[in-house]
C-alpha positions as CSV (number, residue, x, y, z in Angstrom):
1,M,9.7,44.3,64.5
2,R,10.5,40.7,64.0
3,D,7.9,38.5,62.4
4,Q,6.5,36.2,65.2
5,R,4.8,33.7,62.7
6,D,6.2,30.2,62.6
7,P,8.4,29.6,59.6
8,L,7.1,27.1,56.9
9,A,8.0,23.6,58.1
10,P,10.4,21.7,55.8
11,P,9.0,18.7,53.9
12,P,9.7,15.3,55.5
13,R,13.2,14.0,54.8
14,G,11.8,10.6,53.6
15,L,9.5,12.3,51.1
16,M,12.4,14.5,49.8
17,A,14.5,11.4,49.4
18,V,11.8,9.6,47.4
19,F,11.3,12.6,45.1
20,L,15.1,13.1,44.7
21,G,15.4,9.4,43.9
22,L,12.6,9.7,41.3
23,F,14.3,12.8,39.8
24,I,17.6,10.9,39.4
25,V,15.8,7.9,37.9
26,L,14.0,10.2,35.3
27,V,17.3,11.9,34.4
28,L,19.1,8.6,34.1
29,G,16.1,7.2,32.2
30,G,16.2,10.1,29.8
31,I,19.9,9.7,29.1
32,G,19.5,5.9,28.7
33,G,16.6,6.5,26.4
34,L,18.7,8.8,24.1
35,I,21.4,6.1,24.1
36,L,18.9,3.4,23.3
37,L,17.3,5.4,20.5
38,Q,20.7,5.6,18.8
39,S,20.6,1.8,18.2
40,R,17.1,2.1,16.6
41,P,15.4,-0.5,18.8
42,A,12.1,-2.2,17.8
43,L,9.0,-0.4,18.7
44,S,7.9,-3.3,20.8
45,S,10.8,-3.0,23.2
46,L,10.2,0.8,23.5
47,L,6.6,0.3,24.2
48,Q,7.3,-2.2,27.0
49,L,10.0,0.1,28.5
50,A,7.7,3.2,28.3
51,L,4.8,1.4,29.9
52,V,6.8,-0.1,32.7
53,A,8.5,3.2,33.4
54,A,5.3,5.1,33.5
55,V,3.6,2.7,35.8
56,V,6.6,2.5,38.2
57,V,7.0,6.2,38.4
58,T,3.2,6.8,38.9
59,L,3.0,4.1,41.7
60,A,6.1,5.4,43.4
61,V,4.9,9.0,43.5
62,L,1.4,8.0,44.8
63,A,2.8,5.6,47.3
64,A,5.3,8.2,48.7
65,A,2.5,10.8,48.9
66,F,0.2,8.3,50.7
67,A,3.0,7.2,53.1
68,F,3.7,10.8,54.2
69,R,0.2,12.1,53.9
70,R,0.0,13.1,57.6
71,R,3.0,15.4,57.3
72,L,1.9,17.1,54.1
73,P,-0.8,19.8,53.6
74,R,-4.3,18.3,53.6
75,R,-5.0,18.7,49.9
76,T,-1.6,17.5,48.7
77,L,-2.6,13.9,48.0
78,P,-5.9,14.6,46.2
79,A,-4.2,17.3,44.1
80,L,-1.3,14.9,43.3
81,V,-3.8,12.2,42.1
82,I,-5.6,14.8,39.9
83,V,-2.2,15.9,38.4
84,V,-1.1,12.3,37.7
85,A,-4.5,11.4,36.1
86,A,-4.3,14.5,33.9
87,L,-0.7,13.6,32.9
88,W,-1.9,10.1,31.9
89,L,-4.8,11.5,30.0
90,L,-2.6,14.1,28.1
91,G,0.0,11.5,27.5
92,G,-2.5,9.0,26.2
93,A,-4.1,11.6,23.9
94,A,-0.7,12.5,22.5
95,F,0.1,8.8,21.9
96,V,-3.2,8.3,20.1
97,V,-2.4,11.3,17.8
98,L,1.0,9.9,17.1
99,Y,-0.5,6.4,16.5
100,R,-2.9,7.8,13.9
101,T,-0.6,10.2,12.1
102,A,3.0,9.2,12.5
103,F,3.1,5.4,13.0
104,Q,3.6,3.2,10.0
105,P,1.3,0.2,9.5
106,G,3.7,-2.3,11.1
107,Q,4.2,0.0,14.1
108,R,0.5,0.3,14.5
109,E,0.2,-3.5,14.5
110,T,2.9,-3.8,17.2
111,A,1.2,-1.2,19.3
112,K,-2.2,-3.0,19.0
113,Y,-0.5,-6.2,20.1
114,Y,0.4,-4.6,23.5
115,L,-2.6,-2.2,23.6
116,P,-5.5,-3.9,21.8
117,F,-7.9,-1.0,22.5
118,L,-5.9,1.1,20.0
119,R,-7.9,-0.7,17.2
120,A,-10.6,1.8,17.9
121,F,-8.2,4.6,16.9
122,D,-7.0,3.1,13.6
123,P,-6.9,5.8,10.9
124,P,-9.6,5.4,8.2
125,V,-8.3,3.7,5.1
126,P,-10.3,3.0,1.9
127,A,-11.3,-0.6,1.4
128,P,-9.2,-2.2,-1.3
129,D,-10.6,-3.6,-4.4
130,T,-11.2,-7.4,-4.2
131,T,-9.5,-8.0,-7.6
132,L,-7.0,-6.4,-9.8
133,P,-8.1,-3.6,-12.1
134,T,-10.0,-5.0,-15.1
135,V,-8.9,-4.7,-18.7
136,S,-10.4,-2.0,-20.8
137,P,-13.1,-3.4,-23.1
138,D,-11.4,-1.6,-26.0
139,Q,-8.1,-3.3,-25.4
140,T,-6.8,-5.3,-28.4
141,E,-4.4,-8.2,-28.0
142,A,-1.7,-9.8,-30.2
143,I,-3.0,-13.3,-29.4
144,S,-6.3,-14.4,-27.9
145,P,-6.6,-16.6,-24.8
146,A,-8.4,-19.2,-26.9
147,D,-5.4,-19.3,-29.2
148,L,-3.0,-19.7,-26.2
149,L,-4.8,-22.9,-25.3
150,S,-5.1,-24.3,-28.8
151,S,-1.6,-25.8,-29.0
152,P,1.0,-27.0,-26.5
153,F,4.2,-25.1,-26.0
154,G,7.4,-26.5,-27.4
155,L,9.1,-28.0,-24.4
156,A,12.8,-28.5,-24.4
157,T,13.8,-32.1,-23.7
158,A,17.6,-32.0,-23.5
159,T,19.2,-32.1,-20.1
160,P,21.4,-29.0,-19.7
161,E,25.1,-29.7,-19.7
162,Q,25.9,-27.1,-17.1
163,P,23.8,-26.9,-14.0
164,A,22.2,-23.5,-13.3
165,V,21.4,-24.4,-9.7
166,I,23.1,-21.5,-8.0
167,Q,22.3,-18.7,-10.4
168,V,20.3,-15.8,-9.1
169,E,17.5,-14.6,-11.4
170,P,18.7,-11.5,-13.4
171,S,17.1,-8.2,-12.7
172,P,14.8,-6.9,-15.4
173,T,16.5,-4.6,-17.9
174,A,15.3,-2.2,-20.5
175,S,14.1,-3.7,-23.8
176,P,12.6,-2.4,-27.0
177,T,8.9,-1.5,-26.9
178,P,7.1,-3.2,-29.8
179,V,3.6,-2.0,-30.7
180,P,1.0,-4.7,-30.1
181,S,-1.0,-5.9,-33.1
182,A,-4.7,-5.6,-33.1
183,T,-6.9,-8.6,-32.6
184,P,-10.5,-8.9,-31.3
185,A,-10.9,-9.4,-27.6
186,P,-11.8,-13.0,-26.9
187,T,-15.1,-14.0,-25.3
188,Q,-15.5,-16.5,-22.5
189,T,-17.3,-18.8,-24.9
190,A,-14.3,-18.8,-27.2
191,V,-12.0,-19.8,-24.3
192,A,-14.4,-22.5,-23.2
193,Q,-14.5,-23.9,-26.8
194,A,-10.7,-24.0,-27.0
195,A,-10.7,-25.9,-23.7
196,T,-13.0,-28.6,-25.1
197,E,-11.3,-28.8,-28.5
198,A,-7.6,-28.8,-27.5
199,P,-6.4,-32.0,-25.9
200,A,-4.4,-31.6,-22.7
201,Q,-0.7,-32.4,-23.2
202,P,1.5,-34.3,-20.7
203,T,4.3,-32.5,-19.0
204,S,7.9,-32.9,-20.3
205,A,9.1,-36.5,-20.5
206,P,12.4,-35.9,-18.7
207,M,10.6,-34.4,-15.8
208,Q,8.1,-37.3,-15.6
209,S,10.8,-39.9,-15.8
210,T,13.0,-38.3,-13.2
211,L,10.1,-38.1,-10.7
212,Q,8.7,-41.5,-11.5
213,A,12.2,-43.0,-10.8
214,A,12.5,-41.1,-7.6
215,A,9.0,-42.2,-6.4
216,Q,10.0,-45.8,-6.8
217,V,12.9,-45.6,-4.4
218,R,11.9,-43.0,-1.8
219,P,10.3,-44.0,1.5
220,V,6.5,-43.7,2.0
221,S,7.1,-41.1,4.6
222,R,9.8,-38.9,6.0
223,V,9.9,-36.0,8.5
224,L,13.2,-34.1,8.8
225,G,14.3,-33.0,12.3
226,G,16.6,-30.4,13.7
227,F,14.7,-27.3,12.8
228,T,14.2,-24.3,15.2
229,H,10.7,-22.9,14.8
230,V,10.6,-19.1,14.4
231,K,7.5,-17.1,15.2
232,Q,7.5,-14.3,12.7
233,T,7.3,-10.7,13.6
234,W,5.1,-8.2,11.7
235,N,5.0,-9.0,7.9
236,N,8.2,-11.1,8.2
237,C,7.3,-14.5,6.9
238,G,10.1,-14.5,4.3
239,P,13.0,-13.8,6.8
240,A,11.4,-16.1,9.4
241,N,11.1,-19.1,7.0
242,I,14.5,-18.8,5.5
243,T,15.9,-18.7,9.1
244,M,13.9,-21.8,10.0
245,A,15.2,-23.6,6.9
246,L,18.8,-22.5,7.7
247,S,18.5,-23.8,11.2
248,Y,18.5,-27.3,9.8
249,Y,22.1,-26.7,8.7
250,G,23.1,-25.2,12.1
251,W,22.4,-21.5,11.5
252,K,22.1,-19.9,14.9
253,E,21.0,-16.3,14.0
254,G,17.5,-15.0,14.4
255,Q,15.1,-13.7,11.8
256,E,16.2,-10.1,12.4
257,V,19.5,-10.9,10.7
258,A,17.8,-12.1,7.5
259,A,15.3,-9.2,7.8
260,A,18.1,-6.7,7.9
261,Y,19.3,-8.0,4.5
262,L,16.0,-8.7,2.9
263,K,13.8,-5.9,4.2
264,P,15.7,-2.6,4.8
265,S,12.2,-1.1,5.0
266,K,10.3,-3.0,7.6
267,E,7.0,-2.1,5.8
268,D,8.0,-3.9,2.7
269,K,5.1,-6.2,1.8
270,N,7.1,-8.6,-0.3
271,V,10.4,-10.4,-0.2
272,S,11.0,-12.2,-3.5
273,P,12.4,-15.8,-3.7
274,G,15.4,-14.4,-5.6
275,E,16.2,-12.1,-2.7
276,M,16.0,-14.9,-0.2
277,V,18.3,-17.1,-2.4
278,A,20.8,-14.2,-2.7
279,F,20.8,-13.9,1.1
280,V,21.5,-17.6,1.6
281,N,24.2,-17.7,-1.0
282,E,26.0,-14.5,0.0
283,E,25.6,-14.5,3.8
284,T,25.3,-18.0,5.3
285,G,27.8,-20.5,3.8
286,V,24.7,-22.6,2.7
287,R,23.5,-22.7,-0.9
288,A,20.0,-22.2,-2.2
289,L,18.2,-21.9,-5.5
290,T,14.6,-21.1,-6.6
291,R,12.5,-22.3,-9.4
292,I,8.9,-22.2,-10.6
293,G,7.0,-25.1,-11.9
294,G,7.6,-27.5,-9.0
295,S,5.5,-30.5,-8.1
296,M,4.5,-32.4,-5.0
297,E,6.5,-35.4,-6.1
298,L,9.6,-33.1,-6.5
299,L,9.1,-31.8,-2.9
300,K,8.8,-35.3,-1.5
301,T,12.0,-36.3,-3.3
302,F,13.9,-33.4,-1.8
303,I,12.6,-34.2,1.6
304,A,13.4,-37.9,1.2
305,N,17.0,-36.9,0.4
306,G,17.3,-34.6,3.4
307,F,16.8,-31.2,1.7
308,P,14.4,-28.7,3.3
309,V,12.2,-26.7,1.0
310,V,10.6,-23.3,1.4
311,V,7.5,-22.7,-0.8
312,E,5.6,-19.6,-1.6
313,S,1.9,-20.1,-0.9
314,V,-1.2,-18.6,0.8
315,L,-1.7,-17.9,4.5
316,D,-4.2,-20.4,6.0
317,A,-5.5,-18.4,8.9
318,E,-8.8,-17.0,10.1
319,A,-9.5,-13.2,9.7
320,Y,-7.4,-13.0,6.5
321,D,-8.5,-13.0,3.0
322,W,-6.1,-14.0,0.2
323,I,-2.6,-13.1,1.3
324,G,0.8,-14.5,0.2
325,H,2.8,-16.5,2.7
326,Y,6.0,-18.6,2.9
327,E,6.1,-22.0,4.5
328,T,8.9,-24.5,5.2
329,V,8.1,-28.0,4.2
330,V,9.8,-30.5,6.6
331,G,8.1,-33.8,5.8
332,Y,5.5,-35.8,4.0
333,D,3.4,-39.0,4.6
334,D,1.9,-40.8,1.6
335,S,-0.1,-43.1,3.9
336,T,-2.1,-40.2,5.2
337,G,-1.6,-37.9,2.2
338,V,-0.2,-34.9,4.1
339,F,2.8,-32.6,4.2
340,Y,4.3,-31.5,7.4
341,I,4.8,-27.7,7.6
342,Y,6.8,-25.4,9.8
343,D,4.6,-22.3,9.6
344,S,6.0,-19.0,11.0
345,Y,2.5,-17.7,11.6
346,V,0.2,-20.7,12.4
347,G,2.8,-22.8,14.2
348,I,4.0,-26.4,14.1
349,G,1.1,-28.4,15.4
350,E,2.2,-31.0,17.8
351,G,5.8,-30.4,17.2
352,S,6.7,-32.2,13.9
353,G,4.9,-29.5,11.9
354,R,1.3,-28.7,11.1
355,T,-0.2,-31.1,8.6
356,D,-1.7,-30.0,5.2
357,S,-3.4,-32.4,2.9
358,Y,-1.8,-32.9,-0.5
359,A,-4.9,-31.4,-2.2
360,D,-5.1,-28.3,0.0
361,F,-1.4,-27.8,-0.2
362,D,-1.2,-27.9,-4.0
363,R,-4.3,-25.7,-4.4
364,A,-2.7,-23.0,-2.3
365,W,0.8,-23.5,-3.9
366,Q,-0.7,-23.1,-7.4
367,N,-1.4,-19.5,-6.5
368,F,2.3,-18.8,-6.8
369,N,3.1,-20.9,-9.9
370,R,4.5,-23.6,-7.5
371,T,7.6,-21.6,-6.6
372,F,10.0,-23.3,-4.3
373,I,13.4,-22.6,-2.7
374,V,15.6,-25.6,-1.9
375,L,18.6,-25.3,0.5
376,Y,21.7,-27.5,0.4
377,R,25.4,-27.7,1.1
378,Q,27.8,-26.8,-1.6
379,E,29.1,-30.3,-1.9
380,E,25.6,-31.6,-2.5
381,E,25.0,-29.4,-5.6
382,M,25.2,-32.3,-8.1
383,K,22.7,-34.3,-6.1
384,V,20.3,-31.4,-6.1
385,R,20.8,-31.0,-9.9
386,D,20.0,-34.7,-10.4
387,I,16.7,-34.4,-8.5
388,L,15.8,-31.2,-10.4
389,G,16.3,-32.8,-13.7
390,P,15.0,-30.4,-16.5
391,L,14.2,-27.8,-13.8
392,A,17.9,-27.2,-13.2
393,D,17.7,-25.0,-16.3
394,P,15.5,-21.9,-15.4
395,L,14.2,-21.6,-19.0
396,Q,13.1,-25.3,-19.1
397,A,11.5,-24.7,-15.7
398,A,9.6,-21.8,-17.1
399,E,8.5,-23.9,-20.1
400,I,7.3,-26.7,-17.8
401,A,5.4,-24.2,-15.6
402,A,3.8,-22.7,-18.7
403,E,2.6,-26.1,-20.0
404,T,1.3,-27.0,-16.5
405,A,-0.6,-23.7,-16.4
406,R,-2.0,-24.3,-19.9
407,Q,-3.3,-27.7,-18.9
408,E,-4.9,-26.3,-15.8
409,A,-6.6,-23.5,-17.8
410,L,-7.8,-26.1,-20.3
411,A,-9.3,-28.1,-17.4
412,D,-10.9,-25.0,-15.8
413,P,-11.0,-21.8,-18.0
414,G,-12.3,-19.9,-15.1
415,N,-9.2,-20.5,-12.9
416,A,-7.6,-17.0,-12.7
417,F,-4.5,-18.5,-11.1
418,A,-3.8,-20.8,-14.0
419,W,-4.0,-17.9,-16.4
420,F,-1.8,-15.7,-14.2
421,N,0.8,-18.5,-13.9
422,L,0.7,-18.9,-17.7
423,G,1.5,-15.2,-18.0
424,S,4.2,-15.3,-15.4
425,S,5.9,-18.3,-17.1
426,L,5.7,-16.8,-20.6
427,T,7.1,-13.5,-19.3
428,K,10.2,-15.4,-18.1
429,L,10.5,-16.9,-21.6
430,G,10.3,-13.4,-23.1
431,E,6.9,-14.2,-24.8
432,Y,5.5,-10.9,-23.9
433,D,2.5,-10.8,-26.3
434,K,1.3,-14.2,-25.1
435,A,2.0,-13.3,-21.5
436,A,0.0,-10.1,-21.8
437,S,-3.0,-12.0,-23.2
438,A,-2.8,-14.5,-20.3
439,F,-2.7,-11.7,-17.7
440,D,-5.6,-10.0,-19.4
441,Q,-7.7,-13.2,-19.0
442,A,-6.7,-13.5,-15.3
443,R,-7.8,-9.9,-14.7
444,R,-11.1,-10.5,-16.5
445,I,-11.8,-13.5,-14.4
446,G,-10.7,-11.7,-11.2
447,A,-7.3,-12.3,-9.7
448,P,-6.9,-11.2,-6.0
449,W,-5.9,-7.6,-5.6
450,R,-2.7,-8.5,-3.7
451,M,-1.3,-10.5,-6.6
452,T,0.8,-7.7,-7.9
453,L,2.3,-7.0,-4.4
454,Y,4.2,-10.2,-4.8
455,Q,4.4,-11.1,-8.5
456,F,5.5,-8.6,-11.1
457,G,5.2,-10.4,-14.4
458,P,2.2,-8.2,-15.5
459,F,4.3,-5.1,-15.2
460,E,7.1,-6.5,-17.3
461,A,4.8,-8.1,-19.9
462,Y,2.6,-5.0,-20.4
463,F,5.6,-2.7,-20.5
464,N,7.3,-4.7,-23.1
465,V,4.3,-4.6,-25.5
466,G,3.9,-0.9,-25.0
467,R,0.8,-1.0,-22.8
468,Y,1.9,1.7,-20.5
469,D,-1.7,2.5,-19.3
470,D,-2.0,-1.0,-18.0
471,V,1.3,-0.8,-16.1
472,L,0.2,2.5,-14.5
473,A,-3.2,1.1,-13.6
474,L,-1.4,-1.7,-11.7
475,V,1.0,0.8,-10.1
476,K,-2.0,2.9,-9.0
477,A,-3.7,-0.2,-7.5
478,N,-0.6,-1.1,-5.6
479,L,-0.1,2.4,-4.3
480,N,-3.7,2.5,-3.1
481,N,-3.4,-0.9,-1.4
482,G,-0.2,-0.9,0.6
483,G,2.2,-1.3,-2.3
484,E,3.9,2.1,-1.7
485,Y,6.3,0.1,0.4
486,V,7.1,-2.4,-2.4
487,E,10.1,-1.2,-4.3
488,E,9.0,-2.9,-7.6
489,T,5.9,-0.6,-7.7
490,H,8.1,2.5,-7.9
491,Y,10.5,0.8,-10.3
492,W,7.9,0.0,-12.9
493,N,6.4,3.4,-12.5
494,G,9.8,4.8,-13.3
495,R,10.2,2.6,-16.3
496,V,7.0,4.0,-17.8
497,L,7.9,7.6,-17.0
498,E,11.3,7.1,-18.6
499,A,9.7,5.6,-21.7
500,Q,7.4,8.6,-21.9
501,G,10.3,11.0,-21.8
502,Q,9.7,12.2,-18.2
503,K,13.2,11.6,-17.0
504,Q,13.1,13.8,-13.9
505,Q,10.0,12.0,-12.7
506,A,11.5,8.6,-13.6
507,S,14.6,9.5,-11.6
508,A,12.4,10.3,-8.5
509,A,10.6,7.0,-8.9
510,F,13.8,5.0,-9.1
511,R,15.2,6.8,-6.1
512,Q,12.0,6.0,-4.2
513,A,12.5,2.3,-5.0
514,L,16.0,2.5,-3.7
515,A,14.9,4.3,-0.6
516,H,12.8,1.2,0.3
517,N,15.5,-1.3,-0.8
518,P,19.1,0.0,-1.5
519,R,19.9,-3.5,-2.8
520,F,17.4,-3.4,-5.6
521,T,19.9,-3.4,-8.5
522,A,17.3,-3.0,-11.2
523,A,16.4,0.4,-9.9
524,K,20.0,1.4,-9.4
525,D,20.9,0.4,-13.0
526,A,17.9,2.3,-14.3
527,L,18.9,5.4,-12.3
528,D,22.5,5.2,-13.5
529,K,21.3,4.9,-17.1
530,L,19.4,8.1,-16.8
531,N,22.7,9.8,-15.8
532,L,20.9,12.8,-14.2
């Protein structure tokens, strides 16, 4: 007997067309997503696409169901709303799990920029120490900090015959490991006594005469034009600032080009001045050099002659404690006592650059031993050398920086940055015993915990006087405070392991350094030397 019941009515054609269209869109979107992922796009672009696609699909489904609600079973629309809401909840929960467990710090910062509520789901991290690890009370030193301040360093006075203005600083190499001699640890009283008894010495005569002559002829103020301001992406002030400085010479590429060279690992906390100089010299057709021991008068002279300068300083922004930062100096004005700064994070003020008083600028610049990078055209090299004077020679620059730091430690024995700069300068001069003593004093006073994420003189000095425990203490501090992404952390860990005969572990450390930065030649050379 034939079934007399009415057959199930087919769904409305319009609704079928909507769902078929959505199905095609999802298939094409999936294929497009796979193609897009092959190019390794930034997380920010993926988040935007994912959010837009999710919202569009959701609204389209609900709008179609609402439009055809009269021709659908009665409970279809409420059921569809429940299903969509459940999918959003499940998708959101899965994203939060990925955010907490799989995202790297930079990716989490990007996600929070678009979805600020994700801050509530940040994974717990231990609060970092506020200062570097302190020196063991039992530690003996080859020379006391008081003795370091008791006499000036022998500054070279001859102008070098051959300019060193385009040389990249050499990578650290293996060296013998002398055993430090034993001397009593100095007291703060002894340091203060040396500060009062030892007269401050002037900086080198050639440097003074060069800058005094320049000051007499340069204009009272000058602000360079023609820069393109670059707003830095996550943890990207180095590539952003070198891009801004290059834009003065017509460079059209974005910061991502510099970042691809300078930061193969996007989580790298530090791009060194030497790396930025190498990028400019090898990739852009412009020239650059970096030195320590600069001065405000030197910066003004460069600006007056049309040379932009990038300095390594400290970020001046709310909600941040001490953190390293690059800035591009584009102008100065002696009448108001300010520099004009193109800042990749803070901005450019009213357009000519944000202003920073000479006192505040130098106070922050001191934290990085007054390191600067000057950019110039190849044909202007001799002019740059003339402005640099003794600083054209990297060793004389280190000597001048060491003497400046000594004077500042004499003036204020409690200035941790002066002691740290003294150690960094002496390390460049190969005076490792003295450098280790200066770093010890900086640590006793309390240098900020991020110092060794950017400056690696303590690792080199302690290693070369056989104080491996101090090297490992700084390595551990870095690893606990974000330095696992800094290739130098793994390199110096490997150097100690190698010196202790643990070649397999040393090889792994060097490979870890190269995983973060394949261009880190010091780690590559050390790995090749192991020959494992």
